[in-house]
GUMARGU-115451 format. One record per residue: residue in three letters; x, y, z of N, C-alpha, C in turn. Coordinates in pm, whole numbers, padded with zeros to 5 digits, always signed. Each point is the difference from the previous one (the first is absolute). Last residue first. Layout:
// residues N
ALAXYZXYZXYZ
...
This chain:
// residues 186
ILE+21893-01179+33167+00003+00061+00134-00042-00102+00103
ASN+00002-00067-00481+00139+00013+00045+00011+00056+00142
LYS-00415-00060-00257+00061-00134+00010+00145+00004+00051
ALA-00251+00412-00067-00061-00087+00103+00069-00136+00012
PHE+00071+00431-00275+00105-00083+00056-00053-00101+00102
ASN-00174+00328-00442-00044-00070+00122+00110-00098+00043
TYR-00002+00487-00290+00039-00142-00003-00037-00062+00134
SER-00064+00475-00361-00016-00067+00130+00046-00144-00016
THR-00047+00306-00365+00056+00090+00102-00031-00054+00140
ALA+00081-00280-00491-00099+00070+00080+00071+00093+00099
GLN+00216-00315-00286-00032+00121-00076-00102+00085+00074
THR+00396-00362+00189-00141+00025-00027-00015+00125-00086
ALA+00365-00384+00272-00015+00097-00109-00149+00014-00028
ALA+00311-00160+00460-00107-00025-00097+00000+00110-00106
THR+00298-00253+00440-00003+00108-00098-00106-00037-00104
THR+00134-00142+00554-00042-00033-00136+00006+00125-00087
VAL+00209-00022+00429-00084-00118+00015-00043-00048-00139
THR+00440+00306+00176-00109-00017-00096-00072-00132+00025
SER+00255+00301+00385+00024-00107-00097-00123-00016-00091
GLY+00025+00308+00381+00102+00038-00096+00031-00105-00105
ASN-00347-00056+00334+00127+00023+00070+00115+00027-00097
ARG-00370-00124-00274-00020-00030+00141+00136+00009+00068
LEU-00269+00157-00504+00118-00018+00085-00045-00034+00143
LEU-00182+00003-00545-00043-00008+00139+00123-00033+00083
ARG-00071+00240-00511+00071-00092+00091-00061+00008+00139
VAL-00114+00116-00562-00032+00025+00141+00071-00105+00085
GLU-00015+00244-00519+00060-00110+00072-00015+00033+00148
TYR-00284+00165-00469+00066+00028+00128+00061-00128+00053
SER-00158+00242-00513-00024-00103+00101+00080+00037+00125
LYS-00027+00302-00351-00079-00101-00070-00036-00114+00096
ALA+00125+00551+00068+00027-00139+00040-00093-00094-00075
GLY-00018+00486-00031+00099-00063-00086+00030-00144+00036
TYR-00199+00309+00374-00010+00034-00142+00114-00065-00079
LEU-00211-00202+00446+00117+00080-00036-00006+00025-00149
PRO-00406-00116+00387+00073-00034-00123+00116+00097-00024
GLU-00161-00116+00499-00043+00084-00111+00078-00039-00125
TRP-00093-00367+00395+00079+00119-00029-00060+00076-00117
VAL-00051-00454+00388-00068+00087-00098+00086+00125-00018
ALA-00010-00548+00222+00075+00125-00015-00065+00080-00113
THR-00219-00394+00331+00023+00051-00136+00075+00133+00004
ALA-00186-00273+00369+00123-00062-00050+00035+00049-00141
GLY-00295+00315+00274+00006-00140+00041+00134-00056-00044
ASN+00007+00400-00174-00144-00021+00018-00014-00148+00033
TRP+00425+00390-00020-00051-00136+00018-00149+00003+00019
GLU+00376+00336-00274-00090-00016+00114-00046-00146+00004
ILE+00420+00331-00220-00076-00125-00007-00082-00011+00127
ASP+00321+00367-00249-00120+00002+00084-00084-00126-00021
SER+00408+00076-00247+00034+00020+00141-00121-00005+00091
ILE+00213-00178-00511-00121+00039+00071+00037+00015+00148
GLY+00376+00079-00390-00075-00103+00072-00124+00057+00065
THR+00220+00196-00463+00022+00003+00144-00084-00109+00065
LEU+00194-00041-00504-00114+00054+00074+00036-00002+00149
LYS+00368+00048-00395-00069-00095+00087-00116+00070+00067
GLY+00297+00076-00496-00018+00033+00141-00070-00110+00075
GLY-00015+00179-00550+00071-00081+00098-00035+00040+00142
ILE-00225+00015-00521+00012+00075+00124+00063-00091+00105
ARG+00095-00058-00538-00090-00037+00111+00027+00085+00123
LYS+00113+00194-00491+00055-00090+00100-00102-00026+00110
LEU-00215+00125-00458+00106+00063+00077+00047-00103+00102
TYR-00259-00055-00506+00015-00031+00142+00107+00091+00059
VAL-00336+00101-00442+00132-00040+00050-00010-00034+00148
GLU-00312+00096-00490+00001-00026+00144+00137-00052+00039
LEU-00260+00291-00432+00116-00071+00052-00018-00021+00149
ILE-00288+00136-00472-00013-00010+00145+00114-00091+00048
LEU-00107+00317-00464+00068-00114+00060-00018+00008+00151
THR-00212+00211-00503+00007+00008+00146+00065-00128+00051
SER-00076+00054-00459+00050+00134+00032+00011+00022+00151
ASN-00175-00392-00268+00142-00002+00040+00057+00138+00028
SER-00471-00078-00087+00079-00023-00123+00150+00013+00026
ASP-00286+00014+00381-00020+00115-00088+00088-00008-00125
ARG+00197-00288+00383-00140+00023-00037-00006+00122-00090
ARG+00366-00392+00270-00029+00114-00088-00149+00012-00023
SER+00366-00210+00407-00108-00025-00096-00022+00127-00081
ALA+00360-00272+00388-00033+00115-00084-00112-00042-00094
SER+00294-00159+00498-00082-00027-00119-00021+00129-00078
LYS+00347-00072+00350-00105-00095+00038-00082-00037-00123
PHE+00528+00226+00119-00115-00021-00088-00096-00104+00058
THR+00315+00307+00317+00018-00112-00091-00132-00024-00074
ALA+00276+00398+00343-00114-00043-00082+00040-00117-00090
ASP+00227+00290+00365+00011-00146-00014-00115-00058-00081
CYS+00085+00481+00058-00092-00066+00096+00004-00152-00007
GLY+00223+00224-00422-00047+00064+00123-00094-00087+00080
SER+00033-00089-00528+00102+00044+00095-00066+00065+00121
LEU-00078-00322-00496-00055+00059+00122+00114+00040+00092
THR-00130-00151-00533+00116+00034+00083-00055+00077+00118
PHE-00230-00356-00396-00002+00104+00103+00135+00016+00069
SER-00143-00337-00335-00027+00130-00062+00009+00117+00098
SER+00037-00479+00107+00123+00050-00063-00018+00137-00066
LYS-00371-00244+00195+00092+00052+00103+00124+00064-00062
SER-00449-00016-00295+00091-00097+00062+00098+00069+00093
THR-00359+00172-00300-00025+00000+00144+00093-00099+00071
SER-00022+00316-00500+00023-00123+00075-00035+00018+00147
SER-00040+00346-00352+00006-00122-00080+00012-00128+00081
PHE-00213+00533+00020+00080-00095+00078-00003-00135-00070
TYR-00045+00487-00255-00078-00103+00067+00096-00092+00074
TYR-00047+00530-00281+00076-00111+00061-00096-00101+00060
GLY-00129+00427-00201+00083-00065-00101+00084-00115+00054
GLU-00152+00354+00349-00065-00011-00130+00097-00063-00100
SER+00109-00130+00494-00018+00127-00072-00068-00027-00133
ALA-00078-00330+00424+00092+00025-00110-00032+00135-00064
SER-00080-00159+00523-00068+00022-00127+00104+00038-00106
LEU-00043-00274+00518+00078+00078-00097-00083+00019-00125
GLU-00057-00148+00554-00063+00008-00131+00082+00093-00086
VAL+00096-00323+00459+00029+00122-00075-00074-00008-00133
ARG+00027-00246+00530-00059+00001-00135+00029+00136-00063
VAL+00215-00332+00423-00025+00134-00054-00055-00015-00142
VAL+00067-00303+00490-00016-00004-00146-00037+00142-00043
PRO+00243-00249+00471-00072+00106-00072-00002-00022-00151
ARG+00026-00344+00408+00082+00028-00117-00074+00105-00082
ASP+00001-00178+00552-00068+00052-00120+00102+00018-00112
GLY+00130-00133+00449-00029-00104-00099-00073+00048-00123
VAL-00048+00278+00447+00112-00090-00026-00044-00107-00098
THR-00280+00439-00038+00030-00092+00108+00115-00092-00043
TRP-00278+00509-00126+00089-00110-00038+00021-00089+00123
MET-00455+00302-00080+00137+00001+00052+00076-00120-00053
GLU-00449+00082-00127+00036+00138+00034+00146+00011+00044
GLU-00247-00367-00364+00037+00027+00140+00031+00148+00020
ASP-00094-00238-00414-00124+00039+00067+00027+00038+00144
THR+00321+00014-00475-00027-00059+00131-00134+00049+00051
VAL+00389+00114-00382-00115-00087-00015-00021-00070+00133
TYR+00234+00497-00141+00018-00131+00064-00128-00078-00021
GLU+00142+00381-00361-00066-00027+00127+00044-00134+00057
THR+00035+00410-00430+00075-00102+00073-00070-00020+00134
PHE-00103+00234-00536-00014-00007+00146+00084-00114+00054
GLU+00062+00180-00442-00133+00056+00027-00029-00002+00150
VAL+00472+00011-00315-00069-00061+00113-00133+00072+00021
LYS+00253-00044-00492+00001+00074+00126-00076-00077+00106
TYR+00287-00043-00522-00112-00039+00085+00011+00078+00130
PRO+00345-00022-00344-00123+00021-00078-00124-00050+00076
ALA+00486+00210+00200-00074-00124-00027-00128+00031-00079
ASP+00356+00304+00188-00018-00016-00144-00078-00127-00037
ALA+00102+00115+00461-00063+00119-00060-00028-00017-00149
PRO+00015-00430+00334+00094+00096-00059-00074+00114-00072
VAL-00267-00215+00396+00057-00056-00122+00098+00103-00056
ALA-00248-00132+00513+00044+00097-00100+00058-00074-00119
ALA-00321-00059+00490+00067-00063-00114+00035+00109-00099
ARG-00138-00051+00570+00004+00070-00128+00072-00085-00104
ILE-00299-00049+00503+00119-00036-00078-00011+00071-00134
SER-00229+00013+00548-00006+00015-00146+00133-00039-00062
GLY-00298-00145+00484+00082+00104-00061-00011+00003-00152
ILE-00159-00301+00414+00041-00038-00135+00082+00107-00070
TYR+00021-00024+00531-00112+00013-00093+00053-00019-00142
ASP+00265-00239+00399-00017+00129-00068-00128-00002-00084
GLY+00169-00385+00244-00065+00097+00088-00020+00136-00063
SER+00380-00298-00202-00109-00054+00080-00054+00105+00097
ALA+00226+00177-00445+00044-00074+00118-00122-00046+00079
PRO+00182+00242-00512-00107-00059+00081+00059-00082+00114
ALA+00273+00418-00194-00026-00139-00034-00112-00056+00088
GLN+00037+00521-00136+00041-00092+00105-00035-00141-00043
ASP-00054+00351-00306+00063+00081+00105+00055-00088+00110
PHE-00022-00184-00507-00094+00035+00106+00073+00083+00104
SER+00041-00218-00554+00053+00069+00118-00112+00022+00100
PHE+00160-00258-00522-00091+00017+00114+00070+00073+00113
ALA+00031-00066-00575+00075+00017+00124-00098+00031+00113
VAL+00002-00233-00531-00076+00064+00108+00088+00003+00124
GLU-00010-00121-00577+00082+00029+00118-00087+00074+00102
VAL-00050-00337-00467-00066+00093+00090+00086+00016+00125
LYS+00039-00173-00552+00055-00007+00135-00065+00108+00085
GLY-00158-00053-00447+00058-00131+00027+00048-00017+00143
VAL-00371+00282-00303+00085+00026+00116+00053-00137+00040
LYS-00180+00154-00508-00012-00080+00121+00099+00048+00107
THR-00270+00275-00403+00131-00052+00038-00011-00076+00131
ALA-00365+00113-00426+00036+00024+00139+00133-00069+00029
SER-00225-00050-00419+00077+00123+00007+00040+00034+00144
PHE-00276-00379-00158+00143-00023-00003+00082+00128+00008
ALA-00481+00002+00000+00040-00091+00106+00151-00019+00005
THR-00195+00254-00351-00006+00071+00127+00049-00089+00113
THR-00042-00189-00430+00114+00092+00006+00002+00073+00133
HIS-00367-00277-00085+00120-00082+00012+00123+00089+00015
LEU-00410+00204-00092+00002-00050+00138+00126-00081+00024
GLY-00066+00147-00438+00022+00115+00089+00005-00044+00145
LEU-00114-00320-00321+00141+00036-00014+00035+00116+00092
ALA-00449-00124-00028+00076-00105+00068+00149+00030-00005
LEU-00281+00286-00238-00022+00016+00143+00080-00102+00079
CYS+00002-00041-00466+00074+00120+00042-00015+00025+00150
PHE-00251-00351-00195+00142-00032-00002+00084+00119+00049
ALA-00461+00065-00053+00025-00089+00114+00148-00036+00009
LEU-00138+00245-00377-00009+00083+00119+00029-00083+00126
VAL-00028-00228-00408+00120+00084+00001+00002+00087+00126
LEU-00387-00258-00074+00112-00087+00028+00131+00079+00009
THR-00386+00225-00135-00013-00037+00142+00117-00087+00041
MET-00034+00109-00452+00039+00118+00077-00006-00029+00150
TRP-00157-00334-00294+00144+00017-00016+00050+00117+00083
ARG-00463-00071-00029+00062-00104+00082+00151+00012-00004
LYS-00244+00278-00279-00021+00040+00138+00065-00100+00095
MET+00000-00100-00457+00090+00110+00027-00010+00043+00147
């Protein structure tokens, strides 16, 4: 009899857990609108960005941030924004596929999404438009013998250096360093 009661109790508990798991409502479509005071531009400090969801959405924004270790934007950067959403009581996020998201504002496009905390938390990452523009040229070049030396230009991945003689190009070189030895061309 004791074994029978234990079995009935275990069945009831399992049924109760099963019923609880299915009583939550899934969030099928997630809408997020992005905004900032100023679009990211080369040479600007990182700044802030905001995310908002519809007032009647069964989820809310916990935080929004740029994903970067840099202090300033530079030409070619593609800003990534991370948003943490939490589902309201009785709801859960059912999908992380691109088709489950409607994004607006700031030229945001889907990058990735993941769930945690029994699908009650969703981490969404989106791309913003690449930072456009051109870097300014280096103006303070010094000579150390036959080697041209210059200060690094923030955001430059490499440099194109030209040696001119009487206004005509003698040679052009590409380097990632902040100096170039022209000894063989002088």
